[in-house]
FIKOLZA-1660 file (N, C-alpha, C; in steps of 0.1 Angstrom, whole numbers, plus 5000, padded with zeros to 4 digits):
% residues 140
   i   px   py   pz ch aa at
   1 9715 4574 1023  A  X  N
   1 9714 4571 1037  A  X CA
   1 9718 4583 1046  A  X  C
   2 9711 4586 1056  A  X  N
   2 9713 4597 1065  A  X CA
   2 9723 4593 1076  A  X  C
   3 9733 4601 1079  A  X  N
   3 9742 4598 1089  A  X CA
   3 9736 4602 1103  A  X  C
   4 9741 4595 1113  A  X  N
   4 9736 4598 1127  A  X CA
   4 9742 4612 1131  A  X  C
   5 9734 4620 1139  A  X  N
   5 9740 4632 1144  A  X CA
   5 9752 4629 1153  A  X  C
   6 9761 4638 1152  A  X  N
   6 9773 4637 1160  A  X CA
   6 9770 4640 1175  A  X  C
   7 9776 4634 1184  A  X  N
   7 9774 4637 1198  A  X CA
   7 9783 4649 1202  A  X  C
   8 9780 4654 1214  A  X  N
   8 9787 4666 1219  A  X CA
   8 9802 4663 1220  A  X  C
   9 9805 4651 1224  A  X  N
   9 9819 4647 1226  A  X CA
   9 9826 4646 1212  A  X  C
  10 9819 4641 1202  A  X  N
  10 9824 4640 1188  A  X CA
  10 9827 4654 1183  A  X  C
  11 9818 4664 1186  A  X  N
  11 9820 4677 1181  A  X CA
  11 9833 4683 1188  A  X  C
  12 9834 4681 1201  A  X  N
  12 9845 4686 1209  A  X CA
  12 9858 4680 1204  A  X  C
  13 9858 4667 1201  A  X  N
  13 9870 4660 1196  A  X CA
  13 9874 4666 1183  A  X  C
  14 9864 4667 1173  A  X  N
  14 9868 4673 1160  A  X CA
  14 9873 4687 1161  A  X  C
  15 9866 4695 1169  A  X  N
  15 9871 4709 1170  A  X CA
  15 9885 4710 1177  A  X  C
  16 9886 4702 1187  A  X  N
  16 9899 4701 1194  A  X CA
  16 9910 4697 1185  A  X  C
  17 9908 4687 1177  A  X  N
  17 9918 4683 1167  A  X CA
  17 9921 4694 1157  A  X  C
  18 9911 4700 1152  A  X  N
  18 9913 4711 1142  A  X CA
  18 9920 4723 1148  A  X  C
  19 9918 4726 1161  A  X  N
  19 9924 4737 1168  A  X CA
  19 9937 4734 1176  A  X  C
  20 9940 4721 1177  A  X  N
  20 9952 4718 1185  A  X CA
  20 9949 4719 1199  A  X  C
  21 9937 4717 1204  A  X  N
  21 9933 4718 1218  A  X CA
  21 9928 4705 1223  A  X  C
  22 9928 4703 1236  A  X  N
  22 9923 4691 1242  A  X CA
  22 9907 4690 1240  A  X  C
  23 9902 4678 1239  A  X  N
  23 9888 4676 1238  A  X CA
  23 9881 4681 1251  A  X  C
  24 9887 4679 1262  A  X  N
  24 9880 4684 1275  A  X CA
  24 9879 4699 1275  A  X  C
  25 9890 4706 1270  A  X  N
  25 9889 4721 1270  A  X CA
  25 9879 4726 1261  A  X  C
  26 9878 4720 1249  A  X  N
  26 9868 4724 1239  A  X CA
  26 9854 4721 1244  A  X  C
  27 9852 4709 1251  A  X  N
  27 9839 4705 1256  A  X CA
  27 9835 4715 1267  A  X  C
  28 9844 4719 1275  A  X  N
  28 9841 4729 1286  A  X CA
  28 9837 4743 1279  A  X  C
  29 9844 4747 1269  A  X  N
  29 9841 4759 1262  A  X CA
  29 9828 4759 1255  A  X  C
  30 9824 4747 1249  A  X  N
  30 9811 4746 1243  A  X CA
  30 9800 4747 1253  A  X  C
  31 9802 4741 1265  A  X  N
  31 9792 4742 1276  A  X CA
  31 9790 4756 1280  A  X  C
  32 9801 4764 1282  A  X  N
  32 9800 4778 1287  A  X CA
  32 9793 4786 1276  A  X  C
  33 9797 4784 1263  A  X  N
  33 9791 4792 1252  A  X CA
  33 9776 4789 1251  A  X  C
  34 9772 4776 1253  A  X  N
  34 9758 4773 1252  A  X CA
  34 9750 4779 1263  A  X  C
  35 9756 4778 1275  A  X  N
  35 9749 4783 1287  A  X CA
  35 9747 4798 1286  A  X  C
  36 9756 4805 1280  A  X  N
  36 9755 4820 1278  A  X CA
  36 9746 4823 1266  A  X  C
  37 9743 4814 1258  A  X  N
  37 9734 4816 1246  A  X CA
  37 9741 4821 1234  A  X  C
  38 9755 4819 1234  A  X  N
  38 9762 4823 1222  A  X CA
  38 9762 4812 1211  A  X  C
  39 9760 4800 1215  A  X  N
  39 9758 4789 1205  A  X CA
  39 9747 4780 1210  A  X  C
  40 9743 4771 1201  A  X  N
  40 9733 4760 1204  A  X CA
  40 9738 4748 1197  A  X  C
  41 9739 4737 1205  A  X  N
  41 9742 4724 1199  A  X CA
  41 9730 4717 1195  A  X  C
  42 9727 4716 1182  A  X  N
  42 9715 4711 1177  A  X CA
  42 9718 4700 1166  A  X  C
  43 9712 4689 1167  A  X  N
  43 9714 4678 1156  A  X CA
  43 9728 4676 1153  A  X  C
  44 9737 4676 1163  A  X  N
  44 9751 4672 1161  A  X CA
  44 9759 4683 1155  A  X  C
  45 9754 4696 1155  A  X  N
  45 9762 4707 1151  A  X CA
  45 9761 4719 1161  A  X  C
  46 9772 4726 1162  A  X  N
  46 9772 4738 1170  A  X CA
  46 9769 4749 1162  A  X  C
  47 9758 4756 1165  A  X  N
  47 9753 4767 1157  A  X CA
  47 9755 4781 1164  A  X  C
  48 9762 4790 1158  A  X  N
  48 9764 4804 1163  A  X CA
  48 9750 4811 1164  A  X  C
  49 9747 4817 1176  A  X  N
  49 9735 4824 1177  A  X CA
  49 9738 4839 1177  A  X  C
  50 9732 4847 1169  A  X  N
  50 9734 4861 1168  A  X CA
  50 9729 4867 1182  A  X  C
  51 9734 4879 1186  A  X  N
  51 9729 4885 1198  A  X CA
  51 9714 4887 1197  A  X  C
  52 9707 4883 1207  A  X  N
  52 9693 4884 1207  A  X CA
  52 9685 4873 1201  A  X  C
  53 9692 4864 1193  A  X  N
  53 9686 4853 1187  A  X CA
  53 9683 4842 1198  A  X  C
  54 9671 4838 1199  A  X  N
  54 9667 4828 1210  A  X CA
  54 9674 4815 1208  A  X  C
  55 9678 4808 1219  A  X  N
  55 9683 4795 1218  A  X CA
  55 9671 4786 1215  A  X  C
  56 9672 4776 1207  A  X  N
  56 9661 4767 1203  A  X CA
  56 9654 4761 1215  A  X  C
  57 9661 4758 1226  A  X  N
  57 9655 4752 1238  A  X CA
  57 9647 4761 1247  A  X  C
  58 9648 4774 1244  A  X  N
  58 9643 4784 1253  A  X CA
  58 9630 4791 1248  A  X  C
  59 9625 4788 1237  A  X  N
  59 9614 4795 1231  A  X CA
  59 9602 4796 1240  A  X  C
  60 9598 4785 1247  A  X  N
  60 9587 4785 1255  A  X CA
  60 9589 4794 1268  A  X  C
  61 9601 4793 1273  A  X  N
  61 9604 4802 1285  A  X CA
  61 9604 4816 1281  A  X  C
  62 9609 4820 1270  A  X  N
  62 9609 4834 1265  A  X CA
  62 9595 4838 1263  A  X  C
  63 9586 4830 1257  A  X  N
  63 9572 4834 1255  A  X CA
  63 9565 4835 1269  A  X  C
  64 9568 4826 1278  A  X  N
  64 9563 4826 1292  A  X CA
  64 9565 4840 1298  A  X  C
  65 9578 4844 1297  A  X  N
  65 9582 4857 1304  A  X CA
  65 9575 4869 1296  A  X  C
  66 9576 4869 1283  A  X  N
  66 9570 4880 1275  A  X CA
  66 9556 4881 1278  A  X  C
  67 9548 4870 1279  A  X  N
  67 9534 4871 1281  A  X CA
  67 9530 4877 1295  A  X  C
  68 9540 4877 1304  A  X  N
  68 9537 4882 1317  A  X CA
  68 9542 4896 1320  A  X  C
  69 9548 4902 1310  A  X  N
  69 9552 4916 1311  A  X CA
  69 9540 4925 1308  A  X  C
  70 9532 4926 1318  A  X  N
  70 9519 4934 1317  A  X CA
  70 9517 4941 1331  A  X  C
  71 9508 4951 1331  A  X  N
  71 9505 4958 1343  A  X CA
  71 9500 4948 1355  A  X  C
  72 9494 4937 1351  A  X  N
  72 9490 4927 1361  A  X CA
  72 9500 4916 1364  A  X  C
  73 9511 4917 1357  A  X  N
  73 9522 4907 1359  A  X CA
  73 9535 4913 1363  A  X  C
  74 9545 4912 1354  A  X  N
  74 9558 4918 1357  A  X CA
  74 9557 4933 1352  A  X  C
  75 9559 4942 1361  A  X  N
  75 9557 4956 1358  A  X CA
  75 9570 4963 1356  A  X  C
  76 9570 4975 1349  A  X  N
  76 9583 4982 1347  A  X CA
  76 9590 4985 1360  A  X  C
  77 9603 4982 1360  A  X  N
  77 9612 4984 1371  A  X CA
  77 9612 4972 1381  A  X  C
  78 9604 4962 1378  A  X  N
  78 9604 4950 1387  A  X CA
  78 9615 4941 1383  A  X  C
  79 9621 4935 1393  A  X  N
  79 9631 4924 1391  A  X CA
  79 9624 4911 1388  A  X  C
  80 9628 4904 1378  A  X  N
  80 9622 4891 1374  A  X CA
  80 9626 4881 1385  A  X  C
  81 9616 4873 1390  A  X  N
  81 9619 4863 1399  A  X CA
  81 9625 4850 1392  A  X  C
  82 9637 4851 1388  A  X  N
  82 9643 4841 1380  A  X CA
  82 9642 4827 1386  A  X  C
  83 9644 4826 1399  A  X  N
  83 9643 4813 1406  A  X CA
  83 9629 4807 1405  A  X  C
  84 9619 4816 1407  A  X  N
  84 9605 4811 1406  A  X CA
  84 9601 4807 1392  A  X  C
  85 9606 4815 1382  A  X  N
  85 9603 4811 1368  A  X CA
  85 9610 4798 1365  A  X  C
  86 9622 4796 1369  A  X  N
  86 9629 4783 1367  A  X CA
  86 9621 4772 1374  A  X  C
  87 9617 4774 1386  A  X  N
  87 9609 4763 1392  A  X CA
  87 9596 4760 1385  A  X  C
  88 9589 4771 1380  A  X  N
  88 9576 4769 1373  A  X CA
  88 9579 4762 1360  A  X  C
  89 9590 4765 1353  A  X  N
  89 9593 4759 1340  A  X CA
  89 9601 4746 1341  A  X  C
  90 9605 4742 1353  A  X  N
  90 9613 4730 1356  A  X CA
  90 9626 4730 1348  A  X  C
  91 9633 4741 1349  A  X  N
  91 9646 4743 1342  A  X CA
  91 9656 4750 1352  A  X  C
  92 9669 4749 1349  A  X  N
  92 9678 4756 1357  A  X CA
  92 9677 4771 1356  A  X  C
  93 9681 4779 1366  A  X  N
  93 9680 4793 1366  A  X CA
  93 9689 4799 1354  A  X  C
  94 9700 4792 1351  A  X  N
  94 9709 4797 1340  A  X CA
  94 9701 4796 1327  A  X  C
  95 9692 4787 1325  A  X  N
  95 9684 4786 1313  A  X CA
  95 9674 4797 1312  A  X  C
  96 9669 4801 1323  A  X  N
  96 9659 4813 1324  A  X CA
  96 9667 4825 1320  A  X  C
  97 9679 4827 1326  A  X  N
  97 9687 4839 1322  A  X CA
  97 9690 4839 1307  A  X  C
  98 9693 4827 1302  A  X  N
  98 9696 4827 1287  A  X CA
  98 9683 4830 1279  A  X  C
  99 9672 4825 1284  A  X  N
  99 9659 4828 1277  A  X CA
  99 9655 4843 1278  A  X  C
 100 9661 4850 1287  A  X  N
 100 9659 4865 1288  A  X CA
 100 9666 4873 1277  A  X  C
 101 9677 4867 1271  A  X  N
 101 9685 4874 1262  A  X CA
 101 9678 4881 1250  A  X  C
 102 9668 4873 1244  A  X  N
 102 9661 4880 1233  A  X CA
 102 9653 4892 1238  A  X  C
 103 9647 4891 1250  A  X  N
 103 9639 4901 1255  A  X CA
 103 9648 4913 1260  A  X  C
 104 9660 4911 1263  A  X  N
 104 9670 4922 1266  A  X CA
 104 9673 4928 1253  A  X  C
 105 9675 4920 1243  A  X  N
 105 9679 4926 1229  A  X CA
 105 9668 4935 1224  A  X  C
 106 9655 4931 1226  A  X  N
 106 9644 4939 1221  A  X CA
 106 9640 4950 1231  A  X  C
 107 9648 4951 1241  A  X  N
 107 9646 4962 1251  A  X CA
 107 9633 4961 1260  A  X  C
 108 9628 4949 1261  A  X  N
 108 9617 4946 1271  A  X CA
 108 9623 4945 1285  A  X  C
 109 9635 4939 1286  A  X  N
 109 9641 4937 1298  A  X CA
 109 9655 4943 1298  A  X  C
 110 9661 4944 1310  A  X  N
 110 9675 4948 1310  A  X CA
 110 9682 4941 1322  A  X  C
 111 9694 4938 1320  A  X  N
 111 9703 4932 1330  A  X CA
 111 9710 4943 1337  A  X  C
 112 9708 4943 1351  A  X  N
 112 9715 4953 1359  A  X CA
 112 9724 4947 1369  A  X  C
 113 9737 4949 1368  A  X  N
 113 9745 4944 1379  A  X CA
 113 9744 4951 1392  A  X  C
 114 9739 4963 1392  A  X  N
 114 9737 4971 1404  A  X CA
 114 9722 4976 1405  A  X  C
 115 9713 4967 1403  A  X  N
 115 9699 4972 1402  A  X CA
 115 9694 4976 1416  A  X  C
 116 9682 4982 1416  A  X  N
 116 9676 4987 1429  A  X CA
 116 9674 4976 1439  A  X  C
 117 9672 4964 1435  A  X  N
 117 9670 4953 1444  A  X CA
 117 9682 4943 1443  A  X  C
 118 9693 4948 1438  A  X  N
 118 9705 4939 1437  A  X CA
 118 9706 4935 1422  A  X  C
 119 9717 4927 1419  A  X  N
 119 9719 4923 1405  A  X CA
 119 9707 4914 1400  A  X  C
 120 9704 4916 1388  A  X  N
 120 9693 4908 1382  A  X CA
 120 9688 4913 1369  A  X  C
 121 9677 4907 1364  A  X  N
 121 9671 4911 1352  A  X CA
 121 9658 4918 1356  A  X  C
 122 9656 4930 1350  A  X  N
 122 9645 4939 1354  A  X CA
 122 9637 4942 1341  A  X  C
 123 9624 4944 1344  A  X  N
 123 9615 4949 1333  A  X CA
 123 9619 4963 1330  A  X  C
 124 9621 4966 1318  A  X  N
 124 9625 4980 1314  A  X CA
 124 9614 4990 1316  A  X  C
 125 9617 5001 1321  A  X  N
 125 9608 5012 1322  A  X CA
 125 9604 5018 1309  A  X  C
 126 9591 5021 1307  A  X  N
 126 9587 5027 1294  A  X CA
 126 9594 5041 1293  A  X  C
 127 9598 5045 1281  A  X  N
 127 9603 5059 1279  A  X CA
 127 9593 5069 1284  A  X  C
 128 9598 5080 1289  A  X  N
 128 9589 5091 1293  A  X CA
 128 9581 5096 1281  A  X  C
 129 9568 5098 1283  A  X  N
 129 9559 5102 1273  A  X CA
 129 9553 5090 1265  A  X  C
 130 9558 5078 1267  A  X  N
 130 9553 5067 1260  A  X CA
 130 9540 5062 1268  A  X  C
 131 9530 5058 1260  A  X  N
 131 9518 5053 1267  A  X CA
 131 9521 5040 1274  A  X  C
 132 9515 5039 1286  A  X  N
 132 9517 5026 1294  A  X CA
 132 9504 5018 1293  A  X  C
 133 9505 5005 1292  A  X  N
 133 9493 4997 1292  A  X CA
 133 9486 4998 1305  A  X  C
 134 9473 4997 1305  A  X  N
 134 9465 4998 1317  A  X CA
 134 9463 4985 1324  A  X  C
 135 9463 4985 1337  A  X  N
 135 9460 4973 1344  A  X CA
 135 9445 4971 1344  A  X  C
 136 9440 4958 1345  A  X  N
 136 9426 4955 1345  A  X CA
 136 9419 4964 1356  A  X  C
 137 9408 4970 1352  A  X  N
 137 9401 4978 1362  A  X CA
 137 9405 4993 1363  A  X  C
 138 9416 4997 1356  A  X  N
 138 9421 5011 1357  A  X CA
 138 9411 5019 1348  A  X  C
 139 9409 5031 1352  A  X  N
 139 9401 5041 1345  A  X CA
 139 9410 5051 1338  A  X  C
 140 9406 5056 1326  A  X  N
 140 9414 5067 1320  A  X CA
 140 9410 5080 1326  A  X  C
% end
């Protein structure tokens, strides 16, 4: 017989008991860690995510962003419109930021606290000498 998955509060209670911490403190920490993309709570278990490993809930958003990093979409140096992406995907902006982590890890994007248009996530510039993809209609 298969047991029911544990709830988030059960996980917090068990971890709190094991660590000698309150359930509310552990629950708050789990929430922050999941929002940052350090863990994922899946099927009643908290799973550690390696740096750059996508959160299971973010795969479609990450693919949505990756597909638009083109000369006709998000171009090198451009700040990503996180709020617009969140609106289009019907998710919070924090989830879009979390979905950017694998693309930052693979160096498609970078997070700049003092970017040219303010803090944000920017499409990485291609290294000098690297070929750039052509926009539709461009001539060689």
